[in-house]
C-alpha positions in Angstrom: -7.3 43.0 60.6 -6.5 46.5 59.3 -3.2 48.0 60.2 -3.3 50.4 63.2 -0.2 52.6 63.3 0.3 56.2 64.3 2.4 57.4 61.4 2.3 60.4 59.0 3.3 60.3 55.3 4.9 56.9 54.7 7.4 58.6 52.4 8.8 60.5 55.4 8.6 57.7 58.0 12.3 56.9 58.3 13.5 60.5 58.3 10.9 61.4 61.0 11.6 58.3 63.2 15.3 59.1 63.1 14.7 62.7 64.1 12.7 61.5 67.0 15.2 58.8 68.0 18.0 61.4 68.0 16.0 63.7 70.2 15.1 61.0 72.7 18.8 60.0 73.0 20.6 63.3 72.4 23.1 62.5 75.2 24.3 59.4 73.3 23.7 59.9 69.6 23.2 62.4 66.9 22.4 62.6 63.2 24.9 63.7 60.5 25.2 63.7 56.8 22.6 61.6 55.0 20.9 60.7 58.3 23.8 58.6 59.6 23.5 57.8 63.4 26.8 58.6 65.2 28.0 58.8 68.7 27.3 62.1 70.4 30.9 62.2 71.7 33.2 60.8 69.0 35.7 58.2 69.9 39.4 59.1 69.7 40.9 58.7 66.2 43.6 56.3 67.5 40.9 53.7 68.4 39.2 51.2 66.1 35.8 52.4 64.9 32.7 50.1 64.6 30.2 50.6 61.8 27.1 48.7 60.8 24.1 49.0 58.5 20.6 47.7 58.3 17.0 48.5 57.5 14.7 50.5 59.7 11.5 49.2 61.3 13.4 47.0 63.8 13.8 49.7 66.5 15.8 50.1 68.6 18.1 48.1 66.3 20.5 48.9 64.9 20.9 52.6 65.7 20.2 51.9 69.3 23.5 50.1 69.5 25.4 53.3 68.8 27.3 54.9 71.8 30.4 54.8 74.0 31.7 51.2 74.1 29.5 50.2 71.2 29.0 51.3 67.6 30.4 54.5 66.2 28.1 54.7 63.2 24.9 53.1 62.1 23.7 53.4 58.5 19.8 53.0 58.6 18.0 52.0 55.5 14.4 52.3 54.6 11.8 50.1 56.3 13.1 46.5 56.1 15.6 47.5 53.4 19.4 47.8 53.3 20.8 51.3 52.8 22.4 51.9 49.4 26.2 51.7 48.9 26.7 55.5 48.6 25.4 56.1 52.2 27.4 53.1 53.5 30.5 54.5 51.8 29.8 57.9 53.3 29.9 56.2 56.8 33.1 54.4 56.1 34.7 57.7 54.9 33.5 59.4 58.1 34.9 56.6 60.2 38.2 56.4 58.3 41.3 56.3 60.6 44.7 54.7 60.8 43.4 52.3 63.5 40.9 50.9 61.0 37.2 50.1 61.0 35.5 47.0 62.2 32.5 46.6 59.8 29.8 44.4 61.4 27.3 43.1 58.8 24.2 40.9 59.5 23.8 38.1 57.0 20.9 39.3 54.8 21.2 39.5 51.0 20.6 43.2 50.8 22.9 44.1 53.6 25.7 41.9 52.4 25.5 43.2 48.8 25.4 46.9 49.9 28.3 46.3 52.2 30.4 44.5 49.5 29.9 47.3 47.0 30.8 50.0 49.6 33.9 48.0 50.8 35.1 47.7 47.2 34.9 51.4 46.8 36.4 52.0 50.2 39.4 49.9 49.2 40.2 52.3 46.4 40.3 55.1 48.9 42.7 53.2 51.2 40.1 52.9 54.0 41.4 50.2 56.3 38.6 47.9 57.5 37.7 44.3 58.4 34.3 42.8 57.9 32.7 40.5 60.5 29.5 38.7 59.3 27.0 37.7 61.9 25.0 34.6 60.9 23.9 32.9 64.1 20.3 31.9 63.2 20.4 28.1 63.5 17.2 27.7 61.5 19.0 28.6 58.3 20.8 25.3 58.1 23.6 23.2 59.6 26.4 25.0 61.6 28.9 24.3 58.8 26.7 26.2 56.3 27.3 29.7 57.7 26.4 31.5 54.5 22.8 30.1 54.7 22.3 31.3 58.3 20.7 34.7 58.8 21.9 37.4 61.2 19.5 38.0 64.0 19.8 39.8 67.4 23.1 38.0 68.1 24.7 41.0 66.5 24.2 42.8 69.8 26.6 40.7 72.0 29.1 40.8 69.2 28.9 44.6 69.0 29.2 44.8 72.8 32.4 42.8 73.2 34.1 44.2 70.1 33.1 47.7 71.1 34.5 47.3 74.5 37.8 46.0 73.0 38.0 49.0 70.7 37.3 51.4 73.5 40.3 49.8 75.4 42.5 50.6 72.4 43.0 47.2 71.0 44.1 46.7 67.4 41.7 46.1 64.5 42.9 42.4 64.3 42.3 41.9 68.0 38.8 43.5 67.8 37.9 41.3 64.8 39.2 38.2 66.5 37.1 38.9 69.6 34.0 39.6 67.5 34.5 36.4 65.5 35.1 34.3 68.6 31.8 35.6 70.2 29.9 35.0 66.9 31.3 31.5 66.4 30.3 30.4 69.9 26.7 31.4 69.8 23.4 30.6 68.1 19.9 32.2 67.9 16.5 30.7 67.4 13.3 32.7 67.0 9.7 31.8 67.8 6.7 33.7 66.5 3.1 33.5 67.8 1.5 36.3 65.8 2.4 38.1 62.6 3.2 41.7 61.7 2.4 44.3 59.0 4.6 46.6 57.0 4.2 50.0 58.6 4.2 51.9 55.2 2.0 49.7 53.1 0.0 47.7 55.6 1.0 44.5 53.8 1.0 41.4 56.0 4.5 40.2 56.8 3.5 36.9 58.3 0.2 35.2 59.1 0.1 32.7 62.0 -3.1 30.9 62.7 -4.7 31.4 66.2 -3.4 28.9 68.6 -0.3 28.1 66.7 3.4 29.2 66.8 6.3 29.0 64.3 9.8 28.0 65.5 12.5 29.3 63.3 10.8 32.5 62.1 13.1 34.9 60.3 13.7 38.6 61.1 11.3 39.8 58.4 8.7 37.1 58.8 10.4 34.5 56.6 9.0 31.0 57.1 10.5 29.0 59.9 11.3 25.4 60.6 8.0 24.3 62.0 4.4 25.4 62.7 3.0 23.7 65.8 0.4 24.3 68.5 1.2 27.1 70.9 3.0 25.9 73.9 3.4 27.2 77.5 6.4 29.4 78.4 8.2 26.5 80.0 7.6 24.1 77.1 8.7 26.7 74.5 11.9 27.4 76.5 12.7 23.7 76.5 12.2 23.3 72.8 14.3 26.3 71.9 17.1 25.8 74.5 17.5 22.1 73.7 18.0 23.0 70.0 20.4 25.8 70.7 22.6 23.8 73.1 22.9 21.0 70.6 23.8 23.5 67.9 26.7 25.0 69.9 27.7 21.7 71.4 27.4 23.0 74.9 28.8 20.8 77.7 28.5 20.6 81.5 30.9 23.0 83.2 30.7 25.7 80.6 29.5 29.2 81.1 26.9 30.7 78.8 25.0 33.9 78.2 21.4 33.9 77.3 19.7 36.8 75.6 15.9 37.0 75.1 14.9 39.5 72.5 11.2 40.4 72.3 10.2 41.0 68.7 7.4 43.5 69.2 4.3 42.6 71.2 5.5 39.9 73.6 5.6 41.3 77.1 8.5 41.3 79.6 6.3 39.2 81.8 6.4 36.4 79.3 10.2 36.8 78.7 10.9 36.6 82.4 9.0 33.4 82.6 11.1 31.9 79.8 14.4 33.1 81.4 13.4 31.4 84.7 12.9 28.1 83.0 16.1 28.5 81.0 18.0 28.9 84.3 16.5 25.7 85.6 17.3 23.7 82.5 20.9 24.9 82.4 21.4 24.1 86.0 20.1 20.6 85.5 22.7 20.1 82.8 25.5 21.5 84.9 25.9 24.6 82.8 26.3 28.1 84.3 24.1 31.0 83.2 26.9 33.5 83.5 25.1 36.5 82.0 21.6 37.3 80.8 19.9 40.0 78.8 16.2 40.5 78.5 14.3 43.1 76.5 13.4 44.4 73.1 16.6 45.0 71.1 15.6 44.0 67.5 11.9 44.0 66.8 9.6 43.2 63.9 6.9 45.8 64.4 3.9 44.2 66.2 5.0 40.6 65.7 4.5 38.4 68.8 7.3 36.1 69.9 11.0 36.3 70.8 14.5 35.3 69.8 16.6 33.3 72.1 20.4 33.7 71.7 22.8 31.5 73.6 26.6 31.6 73.5 29.8 30.8 75.3 31.6 33.2 77.5 35.2 32.8 78.6 37.0 35.0 81.1 38.0 37.7 78.5 34.5 37.8 76.9 32.9 38.2 80.3 35.1 41.1 81.1 34.3 42.8 77.8 30.5 42.1 78.4 30.8 43.8 81.8 32.9 46.7 80.5 31.4 50.3 80.6 29.2 51.3 77.7 26.5 53.9 77.1 24.0 53.4 74.2 20.3 53.8 74.0 19.7 50.0 74.6 22.6 49.0 76.8 24.4 51.0 79.5 27.0 49.6 81.9 28.4 52.0 84.5 
């Protein structure tokens, strides 16, 4: 099927989408420098700054996570491509402060490489920072092989709790420890039921036969762990939740969060059906669904399917989850 997208010149796509994004959320974010997305009201310089980077085309991620109690700066790249080190370094220079920078990087080769080069250059300028790598996609390999696991939508809960800690004035080491604790206790698994196209070229990102689904699909349409006949909402929830609970070694009596991230064309109706079944399955295991989040946070254009992210919450992480924030995708009063 031919691509159907309302765009202008593909060469200007990212610049134009960022301009529109900033207009739509002018109370929360603005553009500065080489199209860096920053908070509309900057955080106090005596508090830790949060910075991230990543390709465009996954809206509202990652720039939608910028705002009070969340990120300070997002460095958007071209469609499905990491931004170059010079722009990342520009963001780190802008965020530089005595309190330091928490640099949250999703585990994708381009992002990691660009971040490393920028960090090496930042070190020469005495920019204090700590990197936290999110790699919670369980389809990438065993839990002990973190480097092989991709970063998916689980970056959002990590940003939420770390951002709340930074807003409270906690130190860089404390913010990093909180981010790492959240990341270490969670896992994500994606399912795709239909593919997507590259919005600039029309190239097919992933093709999924009619009546089939792929469990373990990557963020950019990378092949997953298994193609199988399309299941019902309940059956899909069971397949995914069972695998995730085993991966994080969840036990009766624990409190978990569940985030369902629609990746483009899956409706809220479908996601709510899945969440309902997740609650039933957790209750049967004696596990508490302490917090839930449902919506589109990190998309893959018109791909159909969703990512399920499950993680532990302790008393401190719950309080940080509930702390005030104001960003385009998550607001807590």
